[in-house]
Each structure stands twice: as C-alpha cells, then as structure tokens.
C-alpha positions as a printed NumPy array, in Angstrom:
array([[  0.161,  -0.075,  -0.467],
       [  2.9  ,   2.417,   0.662],
       [  3.873,   2.403,  -2.629],
       [  1.519,   3.796,  -3.897],
       [  0.886,   6.818,  -2.138],
       [  2.588,   8.968,  -4.771],
       [  0.237,   7.571,  -7.435],
       [ -2.136,   8.441,  -5.306],
       [ -1.103,  11.728,  -4.89 ],
       [ -0.489,  12.023,  -8.142],
       [ -4.075,  11.429,  -9.271],
       [ -5.469,  13.603,  -6.516],
       [ -3.274,  16.108,  -7.914],
       [ -4.941,  15.558, -11.721],
       [ -8.464,  16.306,  -9.699],
       [ -7.497,  18.934,  -8.43 ],
       [ -5.492,  20.711, -11.268],
       [ -8.869,  20.016, -12.943],
       [-11.213,  22.048, -10.792],
       [ -8.43 ,  24.804, -10.802],
       [ -8.092,  24.903, -14.92 ],
       [-11.499,  25.065, -14.909],
       [-11.78 ,  28.599, -12.587],
       [ -8.408,  29.904, -14.304],
       [-11.005,  29.659, -17.783],
       [-13.653,  31.722, -15.744],
       [-15.103,  29.096, -13.952],
       [-17.238,  29.32 , -10.731],
       [-17.717,  26.547,  -7.813],
       [-20.355,  24.565,  -9.909],
       [-18.106,  24.699, -12.98 ],
       [-15.093,  23.698, -11.083],
       [-16.754,  20.805,  -8.564],
       [-18.317,  19.527, -11.972],
       [-14.547,  19.734, -13.7  ],
       [-12.933,  18.091, -10.909],
       [-15.535,  15.178, -10.331],
       [-15.756,  14.405, -14.365],
       [-11.692,  13.998, -14.145],
       [-11.725,  11.983, -11.005],
       [-14.48 ,   9.986, -12.282],
       [-12.42 ,   8.882, -15.27 ],
       [-10.934,   5.007, -15.99 ],
       [ -7.295,   6.626, -16.805],
       [ -7.218,   8.419, -13.983],
       [ -8.521,   5.672, -11.211],
       [ -6.707,   2.756, -12.703],
       [ -2.96 ,   4.817, -12.808],
       [ -3.931,   6.273, -10.179],
       [ -4.155,   2.682,  -8.265],
       [ -0.516,   1.991, -10.29 ],
       [  2.819,   2.676,  -9.345],
       [  3.706,   3.188, -13.086],
       [  4.238,   6.376, -15.42 ],
       [  0.919,   6.975, -16.745],
       [  0.225,   8.901, -13.862],
       [  2.678,  10.997, -12.936],
       [  2.166,  11.931, -16.943],
       [ -0.392,  13.132, -16.397],
       [ -0.049,  15.495, -13.395],
       [  2.845,  17.114, -14.443],
       [  1.015,  17.655, -17.878],
       [ -1.966,  18.845, -15.779],
       [  0.733,  21.046, -13.736],
       [  1.87 ,  22.825, -16.613],
       [ -1.481,  23.73 , -18.098],
       [ -2.882,  25.038, -15.106],
       [  0.463,  27.356, -14.98 ],
       [  0.16 ,  28.127, -18.529],
       [ -3.007,  29.146, -18.239],
       [ -2.104,  31.584, -15.094],
       [  0.811,  32.935, -17.456],
       [ -1.682,  33.876, -20.115],
       [ -3.95 ,  35.625, -17.84 ],
       [ -3.844,  39.945, -18.31 ],
       [ -2.588,  40.203, -14.975],
       [  0.322,  37.18 , -14.99 ],
       [  3.524,  37.332, -13.345],
       [  6.244,  36.028, -16.155],
       [  7.507,  33.406, -13.059],
       [  5.312,  31.325, -13.862],
       [  7.511,  30.277, -16.258],
       [  9.772,  28.481, -13.438],
       [  7.592,  26.198, -11.946],
       [  7.013,  25.603, -16.156],
       [ 10.259,  24.497, -16.55 ],
       [ 10.681,  22.559, -13.096],
       [  7.552,  20.38 , -14.111],
       [  8.842,  19.517, -17.722],
       [ 12.267,  18.574, -16.785],
       [ 10.962,  16.542, -13.935],
       [  8.411,  14.975, -16.935],
       [ 10.846,  14.288, -19.286],
       [ 12.881,  12.24 , -16.911],
       [  9.812,  10.498, -16.202],
       [  8.969,   9.955, -20.026],
       [ 10.66 ,  11.744, -23.365],
       [  7.312,  11.616, -24.892],
       [  5.928,  14.757, -22.767],
       [  8.376,  16.696, -25.544],
       [  5.897,  16.385, -27.996],
       [  2.767,  18.279, -25.901],
       [  5.373,  21.045, -24.737],
       [  7.01 ,  21.451, -28.397],
       [  3.058,  22.09 , -29.985],
       [  2.736,  24.343, -26.821],
       [  5.851,  26.246, -27.983],
       [  4.648,  25.93 , -31.376],
       [  1.049,  27.389, -30.52 ],
       [  2.363,  29.918, -28.209],
       [  4.234,  31.03 , -31.311],
       [  1.93 ,  30.669, -34.048],
       [ -1.498,  31.9  , -32.304],
       [ -0.28 ,  34.207, -29.27 ],
       [ -0.105,  36.003, -27.257],
       [  3.931,  35.778, -27.827],
       [  4.43 ,  38.376, -25.35 ],
       [  4.463,  35.631, -22.858],
       [  7.825,  34.624, -24.601],
       [  9.418,  38.383, -24.003],
       [ 10.706,  37.955, -20.322],
       [ 14.117,  36.525, -19.044],
       [ 11.694,  34.028, -17.556],
       [ 10.896,  32.276, -20.464],
       [ 15.026,  31.431, -21.173],
       [ 15.57 ,  30.439, -17.441],
       [ 12.855,  28.065, -17.445],
       [ 14.459,  26.453, -20.673],
       [ 17.375,  26.317, -18.69 ],
       [ 16.122,  24.814, -16.273],
       [ 14.477,  22.15 , -18.049],
       [ 17.633,  21.704, -19.602],
       [ 19.116,  21.088, -16.838],
       [ 16.981,  18.716, -15.014],
       [ 16.878,  16.448, -18.17 ],
       [ 20.321,  16.254, -18.748],
       [ 20.943,  13.059, -16.285],
       [ 18.466,  11.197, -18.162],
       [ 19.994,  12.106, -22.285],
       [ 23.802,  11.448, -20.549],
       [ 22.105,   8.066, -19.002],
       [ 20.268,   6.716, -22.277],
       [ 23.589,   7.829, -24.741],
       [ 26.013,   5.791, -22.216],
       [ 23.255,   2.617, -22.753],
       [ 22.643,   2.769, -26.471],
       [ 19.539,   4.891, -26.184],
       [ 17.052,   2.318, -25.116],
       [ 14.257,   4.585, -25.284],
       [ 14.444,   4.262, -29.47 ],
       [ 14.379,   0.313, -28.929],
       [ 11.732,   0.403, -26.873],
       [  9.47 ,   2.62 , -28.868],
       [ 10.206,   0.946, -32.18 ],
       [  8.952,  -2.08 , -30.568],
       [  5.529,  -0.815, -29.411],
       [  5.182,   0.997, -32.872],
       [  5.826,  -2.432, -34.836],
       [  2.658,  -3.826, -32.793],
       [  4.224,  -5.557, -29.339],
       [  2.235,  -3.233, -26.803],
       [ -1.73 ,  -3.065, -25.898],
       [ -1.515,   0.047, -27.276],
       [ -0.953,  -0.905, -31.105],
       [ -4.767,  -1.581, -32.051],
       [ -6.544,  -0.167, -34.779],
       [ -7.11 ,   3.401, -35.514],
       [-10.817,   2.904, -34.462],
       [-10.42 ,   0.64 , -31.629],
       [ -7.789,   3.235, -30.682],
       [-10.457,   5.995, -30.692],
       [-13.143,   3.892, -28.823],
       [-10.141,   2.706, -25.939],
       [-10.016,   6.648, -25.319],
       [-13.514,   6.957, -25.16 ],
       [-13.521,   4.152, -22.351],
       [-10.191,   5.801, -20.789],
       [-11.781,   9.77 , -20.548],
       [-15.086,   8.035, -18.354],
       [-18.886,   8.918, -19.097],
       [-18.417,  12.501, -18.183],
       [-15.926,  13.526, -19.858],
       [-17.195,  11.726, -23.536],
       [-18.797,  14.12 , -25.945],
       [-22.38 ,  13.788, -26.354],
       [-23.738,  12.08 , -29.363],
       [-26.391,  14.356, -31.812],
       [-29.489,  12.516, -32.322],
       [-31.787,  13.328, -35.679],
       [-33.178,  16.359, -34.797]])
C-alpha cells in the first residue's frame, strides 16, 4: 500500500488541477466541481492512480503545466510562472520523453497563435535552461546505454504492445478511458 501513495497523490493532483483549470477559465464553483468530478471519474485516472506506473505522473505533470500556462496567459500574469513550468517540464521529461511532443506543440501554438508576449521575459529562457539541466542526467544515461528508449518505442510501434490497436479500436478505448462524464454527447436526429 505504501508504494501506491505517490501514485494516489499524483491522481489527486490531476483532479485538483482540473478544478483549478476550470477556475482559470472563468468557471464558478459548479464548473470547478464538475471538472474535478469528471476527471476523478475517468477510468484512466482511477486506474493509473491505483498503480505505480509512469502514466499517472505524466498526467499530473501535464496537468500542472497546463494550469500554470493558463495562469501565465492571464492579463495580470506574473512571468515567474515560467520557472515552475520549467521545473515540471524537466521532471516530466525524466519520467517519460513523450512529454516532448506536447511541450513542442504548446510552444509552437503560442508562437503561431499567441500571445507571443509571454516569451518576452527573462524567465522563459531561464525555464528552458532549468528544463535542460533537469533532463541532462536522463539524456546522459540514455546515450551511455545505447538509447534504449528508442528501442522500446520501435517495439511499441511495431505492434508489440496493447497500444498497437486499429485506429477505431484506439478511439473507442480513449472514450472508455476518459469515462462517461468526459465523453462528448452524441447528436441524435433533430
């Protein structure tokens, strides 16, 4: 049971972040409660929060980054939010390199769509530096050991994993993992 405590705490963080994100987006108490309840009911959060694997920590890190980016995008924003974003990104990349993709998409989206002014602070390059310093041990270990993460990725892509389903099966699985409160409602005949 003690080994599950970090995973349980990460799951709680995901649920709390959902409520706080609703607040950042202007939601009142009902919206915050609904967001937190919907995320808490998701099978992926309940299942991953029960196990001591990388998934729940990915969810917690990305939830934290998303919440902090929402704080950063406010008109009364404090640019120092970049530092905890850099810290979370560095820790998340030590957990799983896959976090690189949403981080790049986030940076690209902010660059393309804006607001670009969030980058115009000394805290952004400091956050990038912090992320880089935190990920260096991981990169060093990967390089010294022949990049085993790439081998694992090739194996998964080659069909040696439960995630190597058909596109339709993958989409249906996602709806199951999200839970009933997060699946978009269907549109019946008018």
